[in-house]
N, C-alpha and C positions, 0 to 999 in steps of 0.2 A: 775503739773506733779506728778505722783505717781510711786514709785519703788516697784516692785514685786520680792521678792527673791524666786526663784524656788527651789523645793526640788530635791534631787539627783535622785529620782525615779518618779517624778511627771509626770502624763499622759497629753496628748495633750488636751483632753476635759476639764481637770481641769484648764489648763492655759486659754483656751477660756472662760470658765465660769467666771474666775476671771476678765478677761478683760471686759466681758459683764456687770458685776456688778459694775465696777469702774465708777465713775462719771467724772473722768478726761479724757480729750481728748488726752493727751500725756502720754504714759506709758513706763517706762524702765523695761525690763525683765533682772534681774541679773541671768545668767545661769551658773550653776556649770559645771565643766569639766565632759564629759562623759554622759551628759543627753541624754538617748537613744531616748526619744520622739521627740527631735529636731535634731537628727542626720539623718533626712530624708528630702530630698528636697520637697517631696510631702507634708509632714506635715508643713514645713515652708511656702509653698505657700498657703496652706489652712488657716494657722494662719494669713497670710498677707491679704487674701481675706476676712476673718471674720472681721478683724480690719477695713478694708476699708468699708465694709458694715455697720459697726457701726459708721463710720465717726470718727475713732480714729487712731492715729499715734503711732506705737510701735517701739522701738529700743532694740537691743540685746546688752548686756554687758557681754562679756565672753572672756576667754583666750583659749577656745577650738578651735584650728585651723580648724578642720573639720566643726564645726558648723558655724564658720566665713565664710568659703569659700562657703558653701551651702546658707547661708543667703545673701551673696553678689550676687550670681547667681539669687536669688529670689527678687532682688531689695529692700532688707531690710536694714535699717540703723544699722550699727554694730559699737560698741565702745569696746575698749580694757578693760580688767578686771581692769586695773589700774584706769580707769576713773569712776569706780563704786562708788557711795556714800556709806558712812558707814551705816551698817545695824542698823536700829532702834531697841531699846531694846524690844519694843512691836511689835511683828509681827501680821499681821491681822489674825483673826480667820478663814476667809474663806480658807486661805492656809492650816490650820490644818484640815478644813472640808474636803478638797478634797484629802489630802495626803493619799495615799494607800487606798482610798475608804472608810476611817473611818468616823464615824459620830462624830462631835465635838459639844461642848456646844453652845447653842444659846445665843446671847446677846440681852437683852431687857432693853432699857433705860427707867428709871422711876425715876423722881425727881433727875436727874443728877447722878444716881447710876445704876449699871448694875446688872441684875439678871440672874442667870443660873438655868435652870430647871434640876432637878436631872435625869429625864428620858433621857436627851440629853447628859449626861456625859458618856465618853467612859467606858465601863465595865472594871472591874479590870483585867480580863484575856486577854484583848486586849491592848497591850502595844503600845503607840504612837511611831512614828518613831523618834521623838526628844522631849525633855521636853518642856512643855508649860510654857512660862515665865509669871509670874504673873504681872499684871499691878500695877502701883503704887497706883492707886485709889482702895479703898476697894470695894468689891463686896458683895452684898447680895445674897445668894444662897437659893433659894426656893426648898424645897424637896417636890416632888409630891408623895403623899402616893400611894402605889400600890393598885390596886383594890383587895379587899378581895376575896379569893376564896369562891365560894358558898358552903355552908354546904350541905352535902347529905340530901336529903329530907327524912323525916321519913316515914316509911311504913304506908299507910293509914289504919286507923282502920275501922273495919267493923261496919257499922251503921245499925241500924234496918231499914228494908225496909218500906218505906211509900208508901202504895199502891195508895193513892190519887194522889200525884205529886212527882215523884222521882227527887232527886236533881241532877242537871247536873254539872259536873266539868271537867276541862281539866288538863292534866298532863304536866308540863313543860319538855322540852327536857333536857337531862343531859348536864352538862357543858363540853364543849370541849375546851381545852387550845389552843390559837392562836399562831402561830409561825410567827413572823414578819420578814420573810426572804427577801421578795421582798418589800423593802421600796421604797418610792417615789423617793428619790434621786438616789437610785441604778437603778431604772427604767429609770429615765431621763438620767443618765450617759450611760446606755446601748443604749438608743435611739440615743444619740449623736454619739456614736461609729458607730452604724449602718448607720446613716445619712452620716457620714464622709466616711465610706466604700463605700456606694452607690454613693456618690458624686464623689469619686475618680474613681470608675468604669465608671461612665458616662463621666467624664472629659477625661479619657485616652482611652476609648474603643468605646464610642458612638459619642461624639461631634467631634473629630478630622476629618477634611476632607480637601481635596485639590482641587483647581480649576486651570486648565491650559488653558490660553487663547492663541490661536495660530493664527497668521496671515500668511497664506501660500503665497508662491511666486505666482505671477500672470503674465499673458500676455494679450495684447489686440488683439482681433480678429475682422476682418471686412469681411462681405460678402453681397451679394445681392441675393434676392429670389423673384420669381414672385408669386403673390397672387391674388385671385379673391374673391369678396364678392357677395353673392347671397341671395336675400330676400326669396327665396323659400325653403331654408334648415334651419334646427334648430340645427344641430350639426356640429362640425368641420370635414371636409373631409380631413384627413391627406394625403391620397394617391394622391389626385389631388390639394392639397394646396388651398382649398376653405373654407372660413369661413362664418358664417351666417351674413346677412345684414338686415337693417331695412330701409324701404323707407318712406320718409316724403315729403309732398306736401302742398304748400301754393298758394292761388290765391289772387292777389291784383289788384286794379284799381285806377287810379288817373287821374286828368285833370290839365293841366298847360298851362299858356299863355307864348308865345315867341314873340320877335320882328321880323319884316320882315327886311331882309337885301338887297333885290334886288331893283333896280330902273328901270323904263321903261316909255317911251313915250306912253301915253295911252289916247284914246278917248273912253270913256265909258258912255253909257246912263243910267240914273237913272231908277230904276224899283220899283214897289210896287204893292199894291192891292187897288181896288176900289169896294165898294158895290153899285150896280146899283139898283134903286128903280123904279117900275112900278106903278104909281098912275093914269094911264091914262084910261085903260080899263081892262076888264076881259080876253081879248084875250092875248095870249103870244106874245112877241116881239122878233124877231131875230136881233142880232147885229153882223154884219160880222167882220172878223179880220181886224185890223187897224182902227176900229171905233174911231173917235176922241173924246177926253174929255179935256175940258179946265178948269183949276183951277181958283179960284177967283183971284189968283195972275197973271193970264194970261199965265200960262205955259201949253203947249200942250202935252198930253200923248195919246197913241194909245193902243187899246186892242191887246193882243198878240194871240188871238184865237177867233173863231166864237162861240157865246154863245146865248142861248135862255133865255130871261127874262120871268118868269111865269106871267100869268095874275093876275090882282088885284082881291080881294074878296070884295063882297058887303054884309055887315051885317047891318040889321036894317036901310037900306037906306043909309048907309055910305060906302065909298070906303076905303078898307083896302089895302094899297100898298103891293105888293109882292117885293122880293129882291133876288139878286144873286151877289156873290163876284167874280170878274174877275181880271186877272193879266194885268197890263199895263206897258208900257215902254215909256220913254221920247222921244219926237220927235227929240231932239238934245242932243249931248254929253255935259257934263259940270256939274260942282258942283252946279250951280245955280238951277238945277232941283231937288236937294235933298231937297225938300220942306217939311215942317211939315204937319200934318193932315189938310185936306182942303175939300171944296165943289166943285163939278164939274158939268158942263152942257155939253149937247151933241149939238155941233154947227150944226150937220147935220139935226136936227129937228127944227132949227131956222125958224120962220115964220109960224109954224104950231102949232096946239093944243098940239102936243106931246112934244113940247119944254118945257112946264111947267109940263107935266105929267111924264117925264123921267128925272132923275137926279142921281148924284153919290156922295158918301162921302168916304173919306179915314180915317182910324183909326190910322195908323202908318205913320211915315215919309218915304218918298221916299229915296232910298239909291243907292249908286254905281255910281252916276253921277260924272265923272271926265274927265279932259282934260288937257294934259301936262305931265311932268315928275313926277311920283309918286312912293311911296314905294310899292313893291309887294312881296308876299311870293313865293320864288322860290321853285323848287322841292327839292333842297338841304336843304333849310330851313325846309321844312316839314319832310324830312327823318332824318335830324340831331336832330330835336326836338323830334321825336319819339324814337330815340336811347338814347338820354339823359334821357328822362322820364323812359324808360325801365330799364336803369342801376340804376336809383334811386329806382325803385321798387324792383330790385334784392337786393340792399343793405338793403332795409327795410325787405325783406324776410330773409336775413342772420341774421339780428337782431332778428327776430321772431324765427328763428331756434335755436338761443342760449337759448331762454326760453322754446322752445318746445322739443328740443332733450335732453335726460338725460345726466348727467355729465359723466357717464361711457362709452358713445359712442363718436366716433370721426367722424365728418362730414367735409371732406376736401372741400375747396372752389372750387378746380378743379373738385370735384365730384358732382357739382350742375349744373343743366341745367335750362334754362329759355325759355319759349315759349310764343310768343305774341298771345294771343287768339283773341284780337280785337283792332283795331286802327282807330281813326277818327280825321279828321282835320276840322276846321271851315271854311277853304278856300281851293280853288283849286290852283294848281300851276299857278303863274303869275297873280293871282288875286290881285288887288290893296288893300292893307291893311297895316296899321302901325303896328298892332299886330295880332296874330292869336293864337288860342288855339288848343291843342292836347289832346285827351283822349286815354289812353292805358290801356288795361286789359291783365295781364300776369299770367302764371302758372309756379311756380318755384318748381323743384323737387330736392331732395338730398338723397343719399344712405349712411347711417352711419353704423359703425361697431365698435366692441370692440377691443382695442389694446391688451387686455389680451388674446384674441383669437389668435392673431398673435404671441404673446410671447409663448403661449402654443404650437402652431404649430412649432415654432423655436426650443423649448426645445426638442420636440419629434424627430425632424430631425437633431439635432445638431451633432449627432455622426459622420457624414461624414465631418464635418467642423473642428473638433479638434481631437487631439490624445487621445489614451485610458487612459493615465495616468493623464489626466486633466479633469476638469468638469466645466461647465458653471456656472457663478454666476448670477442668475436671476435678482437680484436687480440692476445690472449694464447695463441691456439691454437698448439701445437707438435706436429709430426707426425714419426714414425719408422716404418720399414717392416721387415718380416721375413717369413720363409716365402714368398718369392716363387716362384711356379710359372708360368713362361712357356710358352705354347703359341702361339708366334709364327707358325707356319705357318697357324694358324687366325685369327691377328690378335687373340689373347686372352691375358690374363694375370690371375692371381689372387694376392693377397697379404693379409697382416694388417697393419693400421694401428694403431699405438699412439698414443693421443691424451692430451695433457696440456694443461690450460687452467685458467683461473680463472673462478669464478662469483661474482657480487656480489649483495647483497640488493637486491630491487626497491624503488623509491621512487615514491610518488605525488606527482608534481611539482605538480599542480593543488591538491592538499590542502595541501601545504606553502605554496604561494603564498597560499591563502586564510587559513591560520593566521597567517602572518607579516605580512599587510597592516596597515600603520600602526604596527607595533611599532618601538621604538628598538633600537639596537645591542645593548644589554644583554639585552633580552628575546629578541632573535633568537638570540643565542649560548646563552642558557639553554634555549630551545626546541630548538635543534639538538643540544645536548649531551645532552638527555633522550631522543633517539631512538637505540635500540639498533642500528638498521640502518646508522648513520653512523659511520665511523671518524674522519675529520677534515672540517672545513668552513671556508670563508673567505667573509667578506662584504665586498663593495666598494660603497661609496656614491659617487655622482657627481651633481653637482659636489661640491667639497670641503666646502661648508657643509651639505650634506644629512646629517642625523643619524638618520633613520628610514626605514623601508620605505615607498615611495609607496602611496597608497590605490588607485591605478589598477594592477590586476594586470598590465596590458599593459606596464607599466614595470618589471616584475620578471622577471629572467632567471635560470633555474636551470640550471647546467651540472654534469653528472655525469662525473667523471673516475676512471679511464680508461674509454673506451667503445669 
């Protein structure tokens, strides 16, 4: 800890300079009564700020009540004069240096002895404010000899002219004595004073500002409005409450198998196809309807229509059989006629040469033969399967819409329509089948719109919904939809929009600024609490020492929340 004894007329910049040059972090300032430089709350705050910026702690020791009071208001440590330590016999030279702006001797330590340069000693005609105490240790004083004044130059003698090469010479400028009026220390001191003045001006005229955060009173409003969305317009039609829409379309197709649920007593004959070969002659052969064909398993089938088998071809003396595929049906009902691929003969040609020349073969199994109670696909089975598959396709379309429709658009589920483009069943109603398959192709359309368009439309037409002394808070608008009537083939949809929002009382910011200019915090709170339009308010002064609203209205900011 270091103790600084201040002079009765010591200036503020002198005190700051001494603090800066001190190596101690904690400093006591012993202040004499009536020290004018510290009888200013501004100077005390500047002194405190400078100390804090240097990471130093200062305390004032004084019996001057005025300085004590101002120091306490500036949050400075203050001790009574009685607590001051005894003044050391040897005061620091820097105090002599700054006292009254005089220049004091410099200390230069060399071999544990101090030297003082003669040029730094106070001139005899400048009396110090108090006698300088001599330290106990002997000092060596070096006298710096003054620079000798230059003797006047003798007038140049005329030299005989040398024609070959004349001698060139320069004449030195006459000596002009220098007046060391603006010394470095005086310049520094002046700059410090200017910096302090500019800092004080900035602190008390430029920096101070006030922020008033107001939360106005609010009420909830609810109403319903009819709106239409149309893909054929690009701008909001406020007069007719129509907003732009965007049409989206997706086509999907899928096939799925379903179980049959019906049961029925059925006698059904198996059916299939047989390829009939003519290896008998080059003449065509007519086979009438119901011509019999017997498989190698002994099962009888009949042709379902009259057909003509082309004649065989003869190439290089060989007969090349011709062929034709015909449809056949079992002679009797029953599952035993569902035979696998087989070979067939025509019993009507038996006993003739044609019996060997005409024959048949099947490449697929005969199917459909049944007798008794079996599972059948009813009409309800087919229709229900078609509806289920269509709904699944619509759900897939909604998932695809989520990826296809931009986030800023709203596509209501009620605003989507599905049309079955094509539907096909693998069986007919009441056909025997344990399972059957359905294929459905659908087209799903949806009309999307921007909720921001609706909110914009509401704000434009809100005047008839609330009183003149209130205003809508856009951020509180909540929307819901009902009675959706899509006409997507026309690119149009109509719906009812239920609106719920909050409205706040209007505030005249400029009037509030004018009324609060120059008022302190108590008056500001009293004024704001008297306004019926305000629910809560908060006042923020900046910097921390500001205690009232600035006189400059540009330094006052009013924020209304929420907005």
